[in-house]
GUKOL-377071 format. One record per atom (N, C-alpha, C): residue number from 1; atom name; y, x, z. Coordinates in Angstrom, 2 decimals. Each point is the difference from the previous one (the first is absolute). Layout:
residues N
+------+------+---------+---------+---------+
: resi : name :       y :       x :       z :
+------+------+---------+---------+---------+
:  NUM :   CA :       Y :       X :       Z :
...
+------+------+---------+---------+---------+
//
This chain:
residues 82
+------+------+---------+---------+---------+
: resi : name :       y :       x :       z :
+------+------+---------+---------+---------+
:    1 :    N :  -13.35 :   20.43 :   -1.46 :
:    1 :   CA :    0.97 :   -0.61 :    0.90 :
:    1 :    C :    1.35 :   -0.08 :   -0.71 :
:    2 :    N :    0.64 :   -1.17 :    0.12 :
:    2 :   CA :    1.32 :   -0.21 :   -0.58 :
:    2 :    C :    0.96 :   -0.32 :    1.13 :
:    3 :    N :    1.10 :    0.72 :    0.04 :
:    3 :   CA :    1.01 :   -0.24 :    1.02 :
:    3 :    C :    1.26 :   -0.48 :   -0.70 :
:    4 :    N :    0.48 :   -1.17 :    0.36 :
:    4 :   CA :    1.23 :   -0.53 :   -0.56 :
:    4 :    C :    1.08 :    0.05 :    1.06 :
:    5 :    N :    1.22 :    0.22 :   -0.41 :
:    5 :   CA :    1.09 :    0.02 :    0.95 :
:    5 :    C :    0.42 :    1.40 :    0.42 :
:    6 :    N :   -0.65 :    1.02 :   -0.53 :
:    6 :   CA :    0.37 :    1.38 :    0.29 :
:    6 :    C :    1.38 :    0.25 :   -0.61 :
:    7 :    N :    0.87 :    0.66 :    0.72 :
:    7 :   CA :    1.35 :    0.23 :   -0.49 :
:    7 :    C :    0.04 :    0.83 :   -1.28 :
:    8 :    N :   -1.08 :    0.70 :   -0.32 :
:    8 :   CA :   -0.01 :    0.79 :   -1.22 :
:    8 :    C :   -0.36 :   -0.84 :   -1.22 :
:    9 :    N :   -0.46 :   -1.22 :    0.20 :
:    9 :   CA :   -0.34 :   -0.87 :   -1.12 :
:    9 :    C :    1.25 :   -0.77 :   -0.41 :
:   10 :    N :    0.44 :    0.23 :   -1.23 :
:   10 :   CA :    1.19 :   -0.68 :   -0.49 :
:   10 :    C :   -0.36 :   -1.36 :   -0.57 :
:   11 :    N :   -1.09 :   -0.07 :   -0.71 :
:   11 :   CA :   -0.42 :   -1.25 :   -0.62 :
:   11 :    C :   -1.51 :   -0.04 :   -0.04 :
:   12 :    N :   -0.57 :   -1.15 :    0.34 :
:   12 :   CA :   -1.44 :   -0.19 :   -0.07 :
:   12 :    C :   -0.27 :   -1.17 :   -0.91 :
:   13 :    N :   -0.78 :    0.19 :   -1.03 :
:   13 :   CA :   -0.37 :   -1.07 :   -0.91 :
:   13 :    C :   -1.46 :   -0.33 :    0.21 :
:   14 :    N :   -0.28 :   -1.25 :    0.29 :
:   14 :   CA :   -1.37 :   -0.46 :    0.15 :
:   14 :    C :   -0.30 :   -0.88 :   -1.19 :
:   15 :    N :   -1.05 :    0.32 :   -0.72 :
:   15 :   CA :   -0.35 :   -0.78 :   -1.19 :
:   15 :    C :   -1.26 :   -0.78 :    0.29 :
:   16 :    N :   -0.04 :   -1.23 :   -0.47 :
:   16 :   CA :   -1.16 :   -0.84 :    0.21 :
:   16 :    C :    0.11 :   -0.78 :    1.29 :
:   17 :    N :   -1.12 :   -0.28 :    0.60 :
:   17 :   CA :   -0.06 :   -0.83 :    1.19 :
:   17 :    C :   -0.11 :    0.87 :    1.24 :
:   18 :    N :    0.72 :   -0.39 :    1.05 :
:   18 :   CA :    0.03 :    0.75 :    1.24 :
:   18 :    C :   -0.55 :   -0.89 :    1.11 :
:   19 :    N :   -0.91 :    0.53 :    0.76 :
:   19 :   CA :   -0.56 :   -0.74 :    1.12 :
:   19 :    C :    0.25 :    0.72 :    1.30 :
:   20 :    N :    0.34 :   -0.76 :    1.01 :
:   20 :   CA :    0.14 :    0.54 :    1.34 :
:   20 :    C :   -1.20 :   -0.50 :    0.80 :
:   21 :    N :   -0.79 :    0.92 :    0.45 :
:   21 :   CA :   -1.21 :   -0.32 :    0.75 :
:   21 :    C :   -1.00 :   -0.80 :   -0.83 :
:   22 :    N :   -0.03 :    0.26 :   -1.30 :
:   22 :   CA :   -1.00 :   -0.63 :   -0.87 :
:   22 :    C :   -0.40 :    1.01 :   -1.08 :
:   23 :    N :   -1.27 :    0.05 :   -0.30 :
:   23 :   CA :   -0.49 :    0.98 :   -0.97 :
:   23 :    C :    0.14 :   -0.49 :   -1.44 :
:   24 :    N :    0.09 :   -1.31 :   -0.21 :
:   24 :   CA :    0.06 :   -0.55 :   -1.36 :
:   24 :    C :    1.12 :   -1.04 :   -0.10 :
:   25 :    N :    1.25 :    0.45 :   -0.12 :
:   25 :   CA :    1.10 :   -0.95 :   -0.07 :
:   25 :    C :   -0.10 :   -0.88 :   -1.24 :
:   26 :    N :    0.36 :   -1.27 :    0.14 :
:   26 :   CA :   -0.05 :   -0.95 :   -1.11 :
:   26 :    C :    1.40 :   -0.50 :   -0.39 :
:   27 :    N :    1.05 :    0.63 :    0.53 :
:   27 :   CA :    1.38 :   -0.35 :   -0.33 :
:   27 :    C :    0.81 :    1.29 :   -0.02 :
:   28 :    N :    1.22 :   -0.05 :   -0.52 :
:   28 :   CA :    0.84 :    1.21 :   -0.02 :
:   28 :    C :    0.21 :    0.53 :    1.41 :
:   29 :    N :    0.15 :   -0.90 :    0.97 :
:   29 :   CA :    0.04 :    0.40 :    1.41 :
:   29 :    C :   -0.96 :   -0.92 :    0.74 :
:   30 :    N :   -1.08 :    0.55 :    0.48 :
:   30 :   CA :   -1.05 :   -0.77 :    0.68 :
:   30 :    C :    0.04 :    0.37 :    1.48 :
:   31 :    N :    0.34 :   -0.99 :    0.83 :
:   31 :   CA :    0.09 :    0.21 :    1.44 :
:   31 :    C :   -1.23 :   -0.57 :    0.68 :
:   32 :    N :   -0.40 :    0.56 :    1.13 :
:   32 :   CA :   -1.17 :   -0.52 :    0.70 :
:   32 :    C :    0.32 :   -1.32 :    0.68 :
:   33 :    N :   -1.04 :   -0.75 :    0.29 :
:   33 :   CA :    0.18 :   -1.23 :    0.77 :
:   33 :    C :    0.37 :    0.35 :    1.44 :
:   34 :    N :    0.79 :   -0.84 :    0.61 :
:   34 :   CA :    0.34 :    0.25 :    1.41 :
:   34 :    C :   -1.15 :   -0.48 :    0.88 :
:   35 :    N :    0.04 :    0.37 :    1.24 :
:   35 :   CA :   -1.00 :   -0.44 :    0.96 :
:   35 :    C :    0.71 :   -0.71 :    1.14 :
:   36 :    N :   -0.77 :   -0.50 :    0.96 :
:   36 :   CA :    0.59 :   -0.69 :    1.13 :
:   36 :    C :    0.63 :    0.96 :    1.00 :
:   37 :    N :   -0.30 :    1.27 :   -0.14 :
:   37 :   CA :    0.54 :    1.00 :    0.93 :
:   37 :    C :    1.49 :    0.22 :   -0.24 :
:   38 :    N :    0.70 :    0.34 :    1.04 :
:   38 :   CA :    1.44 :    0.28 :   -0.11 :
:   38 :    C :    0.25 :    1.19 :   -0.92 :
:   39 :    N :    1.12 :   -0.03 :   -0.69 :
:   39 :   CA :    0.45 :    1.09 :   -0.86 :
:   39 :    C :   -0.95 :    0.32 :   -1.15 :
:   40 :    N :   -0.62 :   -1.03 :   -0.59 :
:   40 :   CA :   -0.86 :    0.21 :   -1.16 :
:   40 :    C :    0.44 :   -0.85 :   -1.19 :
:   41 :    N :    1.27 :   -0.39 :   -0.05 :
:   41 :   CA :    0.50 :   -0.80 :   -1.11 :
:   41 :    C :   -0.15 :    0.76 :   -1.31 :
:   42 :    N :   -0.29 :   -0.71 :   -1.09 :
:   42 :   CA :   -0.11 :    0.64 :   -1.31 :
:   42 :    C :    1.34 :    0.49 :   -0.49 :
:   43 :    N :    1.06 :   -0.75 :    0.29 :
:   43 :   CA :    1.35 :    0.35 :   -0.43 :
:   43 :    C :    0.96 :   -0.44 :    1.09 :
:   44 :    N :    0.87 :    0.87 :    0.38 :
:   44 :   CA :    0.94 :   -0.32 :    1.07 :
:   44 :    C :    1.41 :    0.23 :   -0.53 :
:   45 :    N :    0.85 :   -1.02 :    0.10 :
:   45 :   CA :    1.39 :    0.10 :   -0.41 :
:   45 :    C :    0.85 :   -0.24 :    1.24 :
:   46 :    N :    0.50 :    1.07 :    0.59 :
:   46 :   CA :    0.80 :   -0.17 :    1.21 :
:   46 :    C :    1.31 :   -0.71 :   -0.31 :
:   47 :    N :    0.49 :   -0.81 :    0.93 :
:   47 :   CA :    1.28 :   -0.67 :   -0.23 :
:   47 :    C :    1.14 :    1.00 :   -0.04 :
:   48 :    N :    0.99 :   -0.32 :   -0.79 :
:   48 :   CA :    1.18 :    0.85 :   -0.13 :
:   48 :    C :    1.13 :   -0.82 :   -0.56 :
:   49 :    N :    0.83 :    0.63 :   -0.77 :
:   49 :   CA :    1.11 :   -0.68 :   -0.65 :
:   49 :    C :   -0.34 :   -0.12 :   -1.48 :
:   50 :    N :    0.10 :   -1.21 :   -0.54 :
:   50 :   CA :   -0.29 :   -0.17 :   -1.43 :
:   50 :    C :    1.14 :    0.59 :   -0.83 :
:   51 :    N :   -0.31 :    0.36 :   -1.23 :
:   51 :   CA :    1.00 :    0.60 :   -0.88 :
:   51 :    C :    1.19 :   -0.94 :   -0.18 :
:   52 :    N :    1.18 :    0.59 :   -0.10 :
:   52 :   CA :    1.21 :   -0.80 :   -0.20 :
:   52 :    C :   -0.09 :   -0.81 :   -1.28 :
:   53 :    N :   -0.47 :    0.63 :   -1.07 :
:   53 :   CA :   -0.21 :   -0.69 :   -1.27 :
:   53 :    C :   -1.49 :   -0.06 :   -0.28 :
:   54 :    N :   -0.53 :   -1.18 :   -0.37 :
:   54 :   CA :   -1.42 :   -0.11 :   -0.30 :
:   54 :    C :   -0.40 :    0.93 :   -1.14 :
:   55 :    N :   -1.17 :    0.62 :    0.12 :
:   55 :   CA :   -0.55 :    0.88 :   -1.04 :
:   55 :    C :   -1.36 :   -0.55 :   -0.40 :
:   56 :    N :   -0.17 :   -0.25 :   -1.30 :
:   56 :   CA :   -1.25 :   -0.58 :   -0.49 :
:   56 :    C :   -1.20 :    0.81 :    0.46 :
:   57 :    N :   -0.99 :   -0.70 :    0.54 :
:   57 :   CA :   -1.24 :    0.64 :    0.45 :
:   57 :    C :    0.00 :    0.41 :    1.46 :
:   58 :    N :    1.15 :    0.01 :    0.64 :
:   58 :   CA :    0.05 :    0.41 :    1.42 :
:   58 :    C :   -0.73 :   -1.00 :    0.89 :
:   59 :    N :   -0.71 :    0.53 :    0.99 :
:   59 :   CA :   -0.55 :   -0.79 :    1.09 :
:   59 :    C :    0.68 :    0.54 :    1.25 :
:   60 :    N :    0.66 :   -0.89 :    0.75 :
:   60 :   CA :    0.79 :    0.42 :    1.15 :
:   60 :    C :   -0.24 :   -0.94 :    1.17 :
:   61 :    N :    0.34 :    0.46 :    1.18 :
:   61 :   CA :   -0.10 :   -0.83 :    1.18 :
:   61 :    C :    1.19 :    0.27 :    0.91 :
:   62 :    N :    0.53 :   -1.07 :    0.57 :
:   62 :   CA :    0.99 :    0.17 :    1.06 :
:   62 :    C :   -0.66 :   -0.49 :    1.29 :
:   63 :    N :    0.74 :   -0.24 :    1.02 :
:   63 :   CA :   -0.61 :   -0.41 :    1.27 :
:   63 :    C :   -0.52 :   -1.43 :   -0.02 :
:   64 :    N :    0.28 :   -0.76 :   -1.07 :
:   64 :   CA :   -0.38 :   -1.40 :   -0.04 :
:   64 :    C :   -0.93 :   -0.39 :   -1.14 :
:   65 :    N :    0.11 :    0.69 :   -1.15 :
:   65 :   CA :   -0.71 :   -0.45 :   -1.19 :
:   65 :    C :   -0.50 :    1.18 :   -0.83 :
:   66 :    N :   -0.92 :   -0.33 :   -0.94 :
:   66 :   CA :   -0.48 :    0.95 :   -1.00 :
:   66 :    C :    0.48 :   -0.53 :   -1.35 :
:   67 :    N :    0.49 :    0.91 :   -0.85 :
:   67 :   CA :    0.57 :   -0.39 :   -1.28 :
:   67 :    C :   -0.63 :    0.79 :   -1.15 :
:   68 :    N :    0.02 :   -0.63 :   -1.18 :
:   68 :   CA :   -0.37 :    0.66 :   -1.25 :
:   68 :    C :    1.07 :   -0.37 :   -1.01 :
:   69 :    N :    0.44 :    0.97 :   -0.80 :
:   69 :   CA :    1.00 :   -0.27 :   -1.03 :
:   69 :    C :   -0.69 :   -0.02 :   -1.36 :
:   70 :    N :    0.17 :   -1.12 :   -0.73 :
:   70 :   CA :   -0.66 :   -0.15 :   -1.29 :
:   70 :    C :    0.75 :    0.76 :   -1.09 :
:   71 :    N :   -0.53 :   -0.04 :   -1.23 :
:   71 :   CA :    0.58 :    0.75 :   -1.12 :
:   71 :    C :    1.41 :   -0.47 :   -0.33 :
:   72 :    N :    0.32 :   -1.24 :    0.32 :
:   72 :   CA :    1.34 :   -0.53 :   -0.27 :
:   72 :    C :    1.01 :    0.42 :    1.06 :
:   73 :    N :   -0.48 :    0.68 :    1.04 :
:   73 :   CA :    0.89 :    0.45 :    1.08 :
:   73 :    C :    0.21 :   -1.02 :    1.09 :
:   74 :    N :   -0.86 :   -1.01 :    0.05 :
:   74 :   CA :    0.09 :   -1.02 :    1.04 :
:   74 :    C :   -0.89 :    0.40 :    1.18 :
:   75 :    N :    0.60 :    0.11 :    1.18 :
:   75 :   CA :   -0.76 :    0.37 :    1.21 :
:   75 :    C :   -0.64 :   -1.28 :    0.55 :
:   76 :    N :   -1.32 :    0.03 :    0.12 :
:   76 :   CA :   -0.76 :   -1.16 :    0.48 :
:   76 :    C :   -0.57 :    0.30 :    1.36 :
:   77 :    N :    0.07 :   -0.98 :    0.89 :
:   77 :   CA :   -0.57 :    0.12 :    1.34 :
:   77 :    C :   -1.49 :   -0.31 :   -0.10 :
:   78 :    N :   -0.85 :    0.93 :    0.46 :
:   78 :   CA :   -1.44 :   -0.15 :   -0.15 :
:   78 :    C :   -0.67 :   -0.71 :    1.17 :
:   79 :    N :    0.60 :    0.08 :    1.17 :
:   79 :   CA :   -0.62 :   -0.66 :    1.15 :
:   79 :    C :    0.56 :   -1.40 :    0.13 :
:   80 :    N :   -0.62 :   -0.81 :    0.86 :
:   80 :   CA :    0.51 :   -1.35 :    0.18 :
:   80 :    C :    0.62 :   -0.18 :    1.38 :
:   81 :    N :    0.52 :    1.07 :    0.55 :
:   81 :   CA :    0.74 :   -0.10 :    1.27 :
:   81 :    C :    1.35 :   -0.65 :   -0.28 :
:   82 :    N :    0.54 :   -0.73 :    0.94 :
:   82 :   CA :    1.29 :   -0.68 :   -0.24 :
:   82 :    C :    1.13 :    0.99 :   -0.24 :
+------+------+---------+---------+---------+
//
């Protein structure tokens, strides 16, 4: 059994591929497929306030849009909502 998030753990290094609810992950982070049932999303990004300055690699959401910031520091809107 592995417990992450314990206050006594200062740093946790995971090497190789990590799977959540999968026995044989095929990516560095392998998430399960979602189902039609409520609260089974593979990845959930709650809306909040996006960073004041874009940070390369960030994925963020506000109350209207989802954003990703590329390596050049350009924040791109990922959804097609107006």
